[in-house]
C-alpha positions as CSV (number, residue, x, y, z in Angstrom):
1,M,-9.2,-0.3,-19.3
2,K,-9.8,-2.9,-16.6
3,P,-9.2,-3.1,-12.8
4,I,-5.6,-3.6,-11.9
5,E,-4.4,-7.2,-11.7
6,I,-1.4,-6.8,-9.4
7,K,0.5,-9.9,-10.5
8,K,0.1,-9.1,-14.2
9,V,1.0,-5.4,-13.8
10,Q,4.1,-6.4,-11.7
11,E,5.2,-8.7,-14.5
12,M,4.9,-5.9,-17.0
13,L,6.8,-3.5,-14.7
14,D,9.6,-6.0,-14.2
15,G,9.9,-6.3,-18.0
16,F,10.8,-2.6,-18.2
17,T,13.5,-2.8,-15.5
18,D,17.0,-1.8,-16.5
19,K,15.9,-0.5,-19.9
20,D,15.7,3.0,-21.3
21,V,12.0,3.7,-21.3
22,Y,9.7,6.7,-21.9
23,L,7.3,7.8,-19.2
24,H,4.1,9.7,-19.3
25,V,3.1,10.9,-15.8
26,E,0.0,13.0,-15.2
27,T,-2.1,14.1,-12.2
28,T,-5.1,16.3,-12.4
29,N,-8.3,17.3,-10.8
30,G,-8.6,19.5,-13.9
31,A,-11.6,21.7,-14.3
32,Y,-13.5,19.2,-12.2
33,A,-12.6,21.0,-9.0
34,S,-13.6,24.5,-10.0
35,H,-16.8,23.5,-11.7
36,F,-18.2,22.2,-8.4
37,D,-16.5,24.4,-5.9
38,D,-15.4,27.9,-6.8
39,K,-13.0,27.9,-3.8
40,A,-11.3,24.7,-4.9
41,Y,-7.7,24.8,-6.3
42,N,-7.0,23.4,-9.7
43,V,-3.9,21.2,-9.5
44,G,-2.0,19.0,-11.9
45,A,1.3,17.8,-13.2
46,Y,2.2,16.6,-16.7
47,V,5.4,14.9,-17.9
48,R,5.5,13.4,-21.4
49,N,8.2,11.3,-23.0
50,A,10.7,11.6,-20.1
51,K,13.4,9.1,-20.9
52,V,14.5,7.2,-17.7
53,T,16.0,3.9,-16.6
54,F,14.8,2.3,-13.4
55,N,16.3,-0.6,-11.6
56,Q,13.4,-1.7,-9.5
57,A,9.6,-1.4,-9.9
58,K,6.9,-2.2,-7.4
59,I,3.1,-2.0,-7.4
60,V,1.3,-2.2,-4.0
61,G,-2.3,-1.6,-3.0
62,N,-5.4,-2.7,-1.1
63,G,-7.3,-4.5,-3.9
64,K,-8.9,-1.3,-5.3
65,I,-6.4,1.5,-5.2
66,Y,-2.7,1.1,-6.0
67,R,0.6,2.9,-5.9
68,A,3.4,2.1,-8.5
69,G,7.0,3.1,-7.8
70,L,10.0,3.1,-10.0
71,K,13.4,3.3,-8.3
72,M,16.1,5.0,-10.3
73,E,19.8,5.5,-9.5
74,M,19.2,9.0,-8.1
75,G,15.6,8.7,-6.8
76,W,12.0,7.6,-7.3
77,I,9.1,8.2,-9.5
78,Y,5.7,7.1,-8.2
79,A,2.0,7.4,-9.0
80,E,-0.6,6.9,-6.3
81,G,-4.4,6.4,-6.7
82,L,-4.1,3.9,-9.6
83,T,-7.2,1.8,-10.3
84,D,-7.1,0.6,-13.9
85,W,-4.7,-0.7,-16.5
86,V,-4.3,-1.8,-20.1
87,I,-1.6,-2.9,-22.5
88,H,-1.7,-0.5,-25.5
89,E,-0.2,-1.3,-28.9
90,D,1.0,-4.7,-27.6
91,S,3.8,-3.2,-25.5
92,K,2.9,0.1,-23.7
93,L,1.8,-0.2,-20.1
94,L,-0.9,2.3,-19.2
95,L,-1.9,2.7,-15.6
96,A,-4.6,5.1,-14.5
97,G,-6.6,6.2,-11.5
98,H,-10.2,7.3,-12.0
99,D,-12.6,8.9,-9.5
100,R,-16.1,7.6,-8.7
101,E,-17.4,9.3,-11.8
102,G,-14.8,7.8,-14.1
103,R,-12.8,10.9,-14.5
104,L,-9.0,10.6,-14.9
105,M,-7.1,11.7,-11.7
106,V,-3.6,10.1,-12.3
107,S,-1.8,8.3,-15.1
108,L,1.5,6.5,-15.3
109,Q,2.4,5.1,-18.7
110,I,5.6,3.3,-19.7
111,S,6.9,2.4,-23.1
112,E,10.2,1.5,-24.8
113,T,9.2,3.9,-27.6
114,P,8.1,7.5,-27.3
115,F,4.4,8.3,-26.9
116,N,2.8,9.9,-29.9
117,Y,0.4,12.9,-29.7
């Protein structure tokens, strides 16, 4: 993965607009929290292969950390804390946010085909 390039990511997001797409959305501090602080809460969310259609997509940020939002007819999906991106298998957009140690904290992935595994 490489640091987010906002114009390129926005172009990819726009390419998924008004299409049926599959999303993977994940947030986690996983076991990281409890390994270092036994009073810390373990939190996370995981959605895999949710089929949605969004009519607007926007990525915004400060040059290091970004938020991507997908506007649907009945609401929004967004991921905050994104830092990196890659195109996987020539067509899947993978956005991720990593902490200072490189651990995954948030992920937003978009594809016209379901995600395997």
